[in-house]
DODOFI-729459 format. One record per residue: residue in three letters; x, y, z of N, C-alpha, C in turn. Coordinates in pm, whole numbers, padded with zeros to 5 digits, always signed. Layout:
! residues N
alaXYZXYZXYZ/...
! end
This chain:
! residues 297
unk-00587-01797+00933-00449-01732+00842-00448-01787+00695/unk-00481-01735+00579-00448-01805+00480-00296-01836+00455/unk-00298-01953+00333-00142-01991+00343-00107-01892+00193/unk+00005-01895+00243+00100-01827+00104+00209-01868+00050/unk+00254-01877-00044+00406-01920-00101+00482-01827-00134/unk+00618-01837-00072+00734-01705-00094+00734-01685-00232/unk+00755-01567-00282+00826-01570-00448+00955-01443-00423/unk+01013-01454-00505+01146-01360-00523+01160-01314-00668/unk+01202-01191-00689+01214-01169-00830+01372-01070-00811/unk+01406-01023-00924+01534-00944-00890+01488-00810-00987/unk+01562-00730-00916+01562-00601-00912+01663-00564-01064/unk+01660-00455-01124+01754-00426-01250+01854-00409-01171/unk+01882-00343-01065+02032-00327-01014+02095-00466-00918/unk+02041-00577-00924+02072-00699-00875+02025-00740-00751/unk+01899-00681-00696+01864-00703-00545+01762-00789-00563/unk+01772-00903-00473+01659-01021-00437+01537-00973-00365/unk+01423-00953-00421+01319-00930-00372+01224-00992-00345/unk+01109-00957-00260+01027-01060-00217+00878-01047-00214/unk+00811-01145-00226+00651-01113-00229+00581-01256-00213/unk+00488-01219-00110+00391-01304-00069+00259-01351-00160/unk+00278-01462-00178+00198-01539-00304+00043-01579-00277/unk-00066-01556-00259-00208-01594-00156-00243-01678-00312/unk-00259-01809-00300-00346-01854-00428-00492-01798-00447/unk-00545-01801-00556-00659-01791-00611-00741-01787-00693/unk-00842-01801-00738-00922-01786-00851-00870-01781-00980/unk-00775-01857-01084-00715-01812-01182-00790-01713-01283/unk-00921-01770-01296-00993-01711-01383-01041-01520-01364/unk-00965-01515-01226-00986-01350-01192-00875-01285-01211/unk-00885-01162-01233-00753-01083-01220-00667-01098-01078/unk-00547-01081-01108-00464-01114-00975-00465-00972-00876/unk-00445-00946-00749-00467-00829-00668-00316-00834-00639/unk-00231-00697-00708-00108-00648-00610-00124-00573-00539/unk-00069-00608-00404-00057-00549-00318+00071-00474-00260/unk+00036-00332-00249+00188-00267-00228+00148-00205-00091/unk+00259-00169+00003+00233-00137+00115+00285+00004+00141/unk+00305+00076+00275+00358+00195+00304+00482+00197+00320/unk+00525+00331+00323+00667+00370+00338+00752+00251+00417/unk+00728+00254+00557+00807+00150+00664+00756+00001+00688/unk+00667-00015+00548+00556-00140+00582+00607-00256+00505/unk+00574-00351+00537+00572-00494+00440+00488-00586+00426/unk+00491-00713+00342+00388-00770+00291+00287-00794+00419/unk+00352-00827+00510+00265-00873+00614+00134-00780+00641/unk+00138-00641+00617+00057-00547+00604-00110-00583+00551/unk-00083-00700+00476-00219-00741+00396-00262-00879+00461/unk-00221-00909+00534-00263-01049+00611-00388-01073+00654/unk-00469-00960+00668-00605-00959+00701-00654-00985+00606/unk-00641-00880+00505-00747-00868+00361-00686-01014+00277/unk-00588-01052+00320-00565-01154+00255-00636-01289+00261/unk-00619-01315+00416-00702-01411+00502-00821-01388+00433/unk-00909-01302+00421-01041-01303+00401-01066-01314+00224/unk-00956-01269+00154-01004-01295+00016-00915-01396-00079/unk-00830-01430+00007-00720-01543-00084-00820-01667-00092/unk-00806-01749-00207-00897-01877-00243-00967-01829-00331/unk-01040-01715-00318-01118-01644-00417-01093-01567-00523/unk-00964-01510-00461-00870-01417-00550-00738-01422-00516/unk-00618-01439-00629-00479-01407-00603-00423-01348-00532/unk-00387-01302-00426-00346-01145-00398-00154-01159-00409/unk-00086-01092-00453+00048-01064-00470+00071-00953-00369/unk+00143-01018-00253+00171-00897-00155+00327-00898-00162/unk+00395-00725-00177+00537-00695-00196+00605-00645-00072/unk+00742-00668-00085+00805-00670-00007+00882-00524-00086/unk+00902-00408-00076+00964-00328-00158+01102-00340-00103/unk+01201-00284-00189+01315-00322-00177+01368-00243+00006/unk+01422-00330+00088+01468-00238+00201+01362-00282+00302/unk+01254-00374+00284+01187-00428+00369+01169-00546+00395/unk+01111-00599+00519+01075-00745+00536+01181-00805+00457/unk+01151-00923+00381+01279-01056+00309+01315-00992+00214/unk+01319-00867+00155+01349-00790+00046+01489-00759+00055/unk+01618-00722-00017+01740-00684-00002+01731-00568+00048/unk+01825-00562+00110+01832-00382+00139+01936-00322+00004/unk+01925-00196-00019+01973-00155-00076+02128-00105-00048/unk+02220-00086-00180+02384-00053-00119+02365+00101-00155/unk+02240+00152-00211+02261+00299-00234+02122+00339-00175/unk+02119+00411-00036+01988+00475+00007+01910+00530-00080/unk+01961+00634-00180+01902+00737-00249+01827+00622-00385/unk+01862+00511-00380+01738+00404-00449+01612+00407-00400/unk+01603+00467-00249+01461+00421-00200+01363+00535-00219/unk+01306+00546-00341+01285+00658-00404+01162+00623-00520/unk+01033+00680-00528+00938+00619-00587+00980+00535-00751/unk+01041+00664-00837+01099+00574-00956+01162+00435-00914/unk+01238+00421-00849+01303+00315-00860+01175+00181-00795/unk+01138+00209-00705+01021+00121-00672+00901+00111-00807/unk+00898+00211-00872+00870+00176-00985+00915+00057-01103/unk+01030+00090-01117+01130-00011-01180+01117-00161-01125/unk+01142-00192-01010+01099-00289-00908+00936-00373-00935/unk+00899-00286-00946+00731-00344-00968+00734-00374-01095/unk+00731-00312-01188+00780-00339-01337+00819-00469-01399/unk+00921-00523-01302+01022-00618-01334+00953-00752-01260/unk+00872-00713-01146+00817-00819-01113+00656-00842-01192/unk+00588-00733-01248+00485-00754-01310+00549-00831-01448/unk+00661-00806-01492+00727-00837-01626+00742-01047-01604/unk+00771-01035-01480+00837-01156-01435+00725-01253-01468/unk+00597-01227-01356+00469-01266-01320+00405-01307-01462/unk+00448-01193-01593+00370-01226-01662+00199-01177-01620/unk+00239-01105-01565+00075-01028-01538+00009-00914-01663/unk-00111-00947-01714-00130-00871-01849-00214-00785-01772/unk-00295-00827-01679-00439-00739-01603-00475-00789-01490/unk-00437-00688-01382-00451-00675-01236-00507-00581-01184/unk-00544-00603-01032-00610-00498-00925-00497-00479-00865/unk-00472-00331-00827-00373-00270-00745-00431-00253-00626/unk-00411-00294-00511-00420-00239-00362-00265-00143-00318/unk-00288-00026-00269-00200+00057-00251-00232+00156-00112/unk-00113+00100-00005-00137+00187+00100-00009+00298+00109/unk-00099+00411+00156+00000+00536+00176+00084+00533+00052/unk+00247+00502+00091+00340+00506-00036+00287+00381-00141/unk+00264+00291-00115+00184+00219-00197+00088+00242-00289/unk+00007+00326-00228-00096+00413-00331-00026+00506-00421/unk+00052+00590-00390+00166+00648-00457+00201+00563-00609/unk+00235+00457-00541+00282+00369-00666+00183+00311-00744/unk+00074+00301-00700-00075+00245-00800-00055+00366-00885/unk-00064+00499-00824-00089+00562-00949-00012+00591-01060/unk+00120+00564-01021+00246+00570-01098+00258+00421-01221/unk+00179+00323-01165+00200+00210-01230+00084+00253-01287/unk-00041+00306-01302-00133+00373-01363-00097+00428-01483/unk-00039+00532-01430+00048+00606-01573+00096+00553-01655/unk+00195+00453-01617+00263+00384-01676+00226+00292-01796/unk+00046+00276-01753+00024+00163-01845-00128+00151-01787/unk-00232+00239-01792-00357+00230-01747-00474+00083-01795/unk-00398+00038-01919-00501-00026-01988-00473-00192-01887/unk-00400-00186-01853-00397-00306-01780-00448-00317-01623/unk-00457-00202-01569-00534-00198-01464-00707-00208-01445/unk-00714-00317-01384-00877-00349-01350-00952-00225-01275/unk-00905-00241-01156-00922-00200-01054-00837-00131-00957/unk-00874-00045-00878-00756+00025-00779-00851+00043-00629/unk-00760+00049-00526-00775+00085-00409-00663+00210-00384/unk-00687+00293-00341-00610+00385-00269-00650+00414-00117/unk-00541+00380-00048-00568+00361+00075-00484+00474+00168/unk-00606+00588+00205-00560+00733+00250-00426+00796+00207/unk-00423+00799+00066-00312+00853+00021-00375+00931-00140/unk-00322+01043-00165-00390+01102-00278-00266+01175-00359/unk-00314+01262-00473-00191+01330-00530-00145+01472-00454/unk-00256+01499-00314-00178+01619-00212-00157+01595-00109/unk-00068+01556-00018-00050+01524+00095-00044+01653+00186/unk-00097+01664+00336-00098+01732+00430+00057+01749+00492/unk+00116+01899+00469+00222+01904+00550+00266+01822+00669/unk+00132+01879+00809+00130+01814+00911+00177+01651+00887/unk+00100+01581+00826+00143+01455+00781+00285+01384+00770/unk+00322+01485+00664+00446+01418+00630+00553+01486+00734/unk+00554+01619+00815+00653+01623+00900+00615+01499+01014/unk+00517+01452+01032+00487+01349+01159+00572+01222+01110/unk+00550+01188+00987+00614+01055+00906+00776+01110+00908/unk+00851+01216+00876+00968+01267+00896+01013+01244+01018/unk+00921+01270+01153+00963+01259+01261+00996+01129+01322/unk+00971+01009+01275+00967+00889+01305+01057+00807+01236/unk+01019+00787+01097+01100+00743+01025+01235+00732+00999/unk+01323+00633+01023+01450+00572+01029+01517+00601+01155/unk+01424+00599+01278+01464+00608+01383+01441+00476+01460/unk+01580+00400+01469+01581+00277+01523+01524+00241+01655/unk+01446+00158+01702+01378+00132+01829+01429-00016+01846/unk+01430-00071+01995+01424-00270+01969+01372-00237+02113/unk+01296-00363+02123+01205-00395+02237+01259-00564+02304/unk+01252-00597+02410+01295-00731+02480+01160-00799+02446/unk+01056-00762+02401+00932-00888+02380+00831-00778+02299/unk+00777-00890+02230+00659-00851+02142+00547-00777+02200/unk+00545-00774+02343+00450-00718+02431+00480-00557+02458/unk+00609-00552+02477+00718-00464+02489+00701-00346+02388/unk+00704-00428+02271+00691-00354+02154+00566-00309+02098/unk+00448-00365+02134+00297-00349+02126+00282-00230+02212/unk+00316-00229+02324+00266-00099+02434+00359+00024+02386/unk+00475+00012+02335+00561+00125+02287+00505+00193+02166/unk+00457+00111+02069+00368+00123+01931+00230+00207+01980/unk+00170+00166+02075+00057+00204+02104+00087+00341+02159/unk+00155+00384+02256+00187+00483+02306+00246+00596+02213/unk+00269+00549+02101+00316+00634+01996+00218+00678+01896/unk+00167+00578+01905+00034+00576+01789-00090+00582+01808/unk-00081+00604+01941-00282+00607+02014-00370+00713+01929/unk-00305+00809+01863-00376+00911+01803-00440+00866+01666/unk-00353+00763+01637-00438+00722+01492-00531+00559+01504/unk-00503+00537+01613-00617+00396+01653-00658+00407+01799/unk-00733+00523+01815-00769+00540+01938-00847+00432+02020/unk-00890+00340+01949-00982+00274+02018-00942+00131+02033/unk-00798+00117+01984-00773-00030+01990-00727-00067+02139/unk-00738-00204+02147-00693-00254+02252-00530-00345+02254/unk-00518-00416+02362-00367-00423+02326-00385-00597+02232/unk-00476-00663+02226-00432-00785+02130-00443-00696+01965/unk-00522-00597+01976-00486-00528+01808-00333-00461+01817/unk-00295-00391+01916-00158-00358+01915-00056-00468+01872/unk-00076-00566+01929+00018-00673+01940+00008-00749+01782/unk-00117-00791+01727-00110-00776+01574-00055-00682+01495/unk-00067-00575+01532-00003-00453+01452+00134-00444+01475/unk+00199-00478+01575+00348-00470+01598+00377-00588+01529/unk+00339-00703+01530+00392-00796+01462+00390-00795+01336/unk+00331-00711+01276+00319-00659+01121+00457-00562+01108/unk+00447-00464+01169+00533-00403+01161+00698-00414+01195/unk+00711-00524+01304+00810-00530+01351+00914-00712+01312/unk+01026-00756+01378+01060-00831+01341+01152-00898+01443/unk+01183-01023+01496+01297-01086+01567+01416-01053+01510/unk+01498-00995+01578+01628-01023+01516+01755-01098+01603/unk+01841-01114+01514+01938-01188+01546+02004-01185+01715/unk+01970-01083+01749+01994-01061+01901+01893-01083+01992/unk+01771-01150+01907+01692-01192+01979+01557-01060+02063/unk+01581-00965+02033+01519-00861+02058+01447-00830+01919/unk+01317-00721+01931+01192-00687+01869+01249-00572+01793/unk+01258-00520+01659+01264-00418+01593+01219-00374+01446/unk+01197-00276+01409+01143-00255+01326+01212-00311+01196/unk+01092-00399+01102+01154-00463+00979+01172-00379+00867/unk+01243-00306+00863+01294-00198+00744+01424-00148+00768/unk+01500-00104+00651+01663-00067+00642+01600+00106+00686/unk+01665+00104+00797+01662+00253+00894+01723+00361+00734/unk+01805+00322+00604+01816+00439+00552+01723+00485+00452/unk+01611+00392+00442+01478+00442+00385+01447+00613+00378/unk+01503+00654+00518+01498+00788+00522+01545+00893+00487/unk+01632+00844+00443+01767+00945+00357+01697+01011+00290/unk+01648+00955+00121+01579+01068+00059+01440+01108+00104/unk+01353+01042+00189+01241+01066+00249+01242+01222+00312/unk+01372+01242+00383+01389+01342+00422+01429+01483+00355/unk+01478+01441+00267+01481+01566+00154+01365+01628+00108/unk+01385+01773+00104+01274+01849+00050+01204+01767-00090/unk+01081+01766-00062+01006+01687-00187+01032+01532-00210/unk+01090+01508-00096+01138+01351-00083+01012+01265-00089/unk+00891+01303-00030+00795+01235-00033+00725+01167-00169/unk+00712+01253-00274+00719+01225-00421+00823+01263-00499/unk+00812+01418-00490+00901+01510-00573+00860+01551-00689/unk+00706+01508-00742+00666+01581-00848+00527+01579-00835/unk+00465+01624-00957+00278+01673-00933+00257+01509-00968/unk+00193+01484-00876+00088+01333-00879-00051+01362-00942/unk-00077+01442-00968-00236+01476-00990-00209+01411-01171/unk-00168+01430-01294-00167+01334-01339-00173+01192-01361/unk-00089+01157-01278-00082+01006-01258-00253+00973-01180/unk-00289+01053-01082-00442+01015-01020-00521+01004-01136/unk-00474+01112-01245-00593+01132-01345-00612+00970-01445/unk-00472+00895-01445-00446+00788-01516-00594+00678-01453/unk-00608+00677-01351-00715+00576-01306-00854+00604-01338/unk-00895+00743-01414-01033+00711-01484-01065+00625-01568/unk-01192+00614-01564-01240+00510-01664-01180+00361-01580/unk-01180+00371-01475-01198+00227-01385-01228+00217-01272/unk-01312+00107-01206-01351+00147-01046-01219+00165-00975/unk-01252+00230-00896-01146+00307-00780-01226+00335-00649/unk-01134+00263-00580-01175+00310-00397-01103+00397-00336/unk-01099+00504-00269-01029+00596-00200-01077+00555-00083/unk-00982+00467+00020-01030+00474+00148-00939+00612+00217/unk-01045+00664+00331-00963+00773+00410-01022+00734+00540/unk-00894+00763+00635-00939+00743+00779-00958+00862+00820/unk-01048+00875+00897-01123+01000+00934-01056+01064+01025/unk-00964+01020+01097-00842+01133+01189-00708+01133+01123/unk-00709+01087+00971-00570+01081+00878-00548+01218+00879/unk-00422+01243+00892-00362+01380+00944-00263+01389+00791/unk-00286+01279+00664-00178+01316+00521-00266+01313+00443/unk-00386+01269+00427-00493+01322+00357-00612+01358+00385/unk-00616+01512+00377-00758+01580+00422-00889+01552+00337/unk-01010+01572+00394-01135+01567+00338-01102+01645+00206/unk-01059+01744+00223-01095+01877+00104-00982+01805-00017/unk-00920+01761-00008-00844+01664-00127-00899+01558-00158/unk-00967+01482-00079-01033+01347-00093-01155+01364-00166/unk-01238+01500-00140-01337+01559-00221-01301+01583-00334/unk-01206+01650-00374-01136+01711-00515-01116+01569-00578/unk-01067+01483-00548-01041+01344-00564-01173+01284-00647/unk-01288+01281-00562-01401+01226-00620-01451+01326-00732/unk-01405+01439-00710-01498+01544-00823-01407+01530-00926/unk-01289+01463-00968-01191+01444-01108-01245+01339-01115/unk-01267+01233-01050-01309+01091-01092-01414+01031-01083/unk-01485+01046-01192-01658+00988-01161-01684+00858-01110/unk-01559+00783-01181-01582+00652-01075-01516+00611-00977/unk-01473+00710-00913-01424+00685-00759-01533+00684-00653/unk-01503+00616-00549-01549+00580-00439-01531+00626-00349/unk-01548+00728-00255-01470+00757-00113-01563+00718+00003/unk-01492+00643+00076-01527+00538+00164-01460+00637+00293/unk-01486+00692+00432-01438+00721+00535-01461+00633+00639/unk-01332+00566+00699-01352+00458+00794-01331+00567+00919/unk-01415+00546+01001-01456+00618+01145-01364+00567+01240/unk-01294+00655+01323-01203+00660+01428-01088+00603+01418/unk-01052+00644+01258-00935+00565+01237-00802+00662+01169/unk-00707+00690+01209-00629+00768+01117-00531+00748+01016/unk-00404+00755+00973-00292+00747+00887-00255+00599+00916/unk-00312+00486+00865-00410+00462+00780-00459+00322+00817/unk-00592+00332+00756-00666+00208+00803-00590+00065+00748/unk-00627-00037+00835-00560-00165+00832-00636-00195+00689/unk-00724-00192+00633-00824-00266+00555-00895-00394+00609/unk-00851-00391+00769-00981-00493+00829-01069-00438+00898/unk-01130-00307+00903-01208-00264+00957-01342-00315+00869/unk-01444-00307+00946-01604-00369+00859-01615-00235+00745/unk-01587-00129+00770-01600-00023+00655-01525-00060+00548/unk-01396-00093+00573-01311-00097+00456-01356-00251+00401/unk-01339-00339+00484-01394-00484+00424-01517-00449+00305/unk-01610-00393+00370-01745-00388+00257-01714-00326+00137/unk-01652-00175+00156-01567-00107+00048-01514-00244-00051/unk-01406-00285-00017-01352-00360-00124-01401-00477-00159/unk-01515-00518-00083-01586-00608-00185-01660-00569-00270/unk-01761-00433-00267-01813-00359-00356-01695-00341-00478/unk-01572-00300-00432-01479-00289-00540-01437-00386-00643/unk-01451-00503-00544-01436-00610-00624-01512-00667-00698/unk-01651-00657-00680-01759-00674-00715-01781-00592-00853/unk-01737-00518-00882-01727-00396-01039-01613-00459-01077/unk-01500-00513-01035-01400-00573-01097-01444-00700-01191/unk-01510-00737-01132-01549-00862-01181-01685-00867-01295/unk-01720-00749-01303-01849-00704-01404-01763-00695-01540/unk-01875-00747-01655-01777-00713-01795-01793-00556-01810/unk-01716-00512-01865-01678-00377-01910-01758-00363-02004/unk-01818-00226-02002-01868-00162-02135-01823-00134-02234/unk-01846-00183-02339-01778-00146-02469-01804-00003-02521/unk-01701+00034-02570-01638+00181-02592-01772+00200-02693/unk-01793+00316-02719-01908+00392-02823-01854+00356-02967/unk-01951+00310-03011-01907+00291-03189-01848+00433-03249/unk-01803+00483-03305-01771+00600-03383-01873+00619-03477/unk-01938+00769-03474-02051+00795-03546-02010+00805-03720/unk-02129+00742-03745-02086+00738-03900-02104+00847-04001/unk-01991+00847-04090-01986+00987-04178-02040+01002-04275/
! end
């Protein structure tokens, strides 16, 4: 497992937020990693272990997750507030050009960050997310997010999560479910295992339109002109093959890779995902082609 240092920054409304900082080659643009709705910085442990040293990875805990503070007002658990939080981090770390890795909600934030200033984005990974979300997948998320559960041991937690999410990762063995449980969960003060997020993140998400609340296609189009990787789980119920195909048609520099036998969302540890990420980072290191000179008058 790669070493990291803990970093902290402050939100505009006074929350102390956390990120993991994996050191890497300072001559390369850092990779800002943004997790999904109920996830945290540990989601990127696998990819960080593989890339750290060559690349700096900054893996965030969004407000209400992991080691970041819980919000006083649950209605701040929305993309526009997360955007303000992330912009504060980018300013704090003085990140001028960077790569974005975004899983699910993190992919929505990737698109919004790009729309807010695409000249600073070197390349982007959208992990099983796009401008259009399938109603079936949204309803599935709404059915479990914010529902507190706890277990006496990590093994109990892994087995329970495996039973609930077997359709997402049908080929996983117990050791893989244990790794996954330790990324999702935490050991509480009572000595039991529980999910590592504020259950109140469900409140705005369960409102109509709470998954994004606005047209995301303009945000997606902001990614044009830079290398973009779209990973889609073959069994995903949130990103359809049709939506992924439209995204590829609209974005000439987008590479679409389908991860077989995986639902929402790939862990980024799969061989297909790792190879695609390596190809994306190779493009990110290549010199950018100069813009065409204007024609002489």
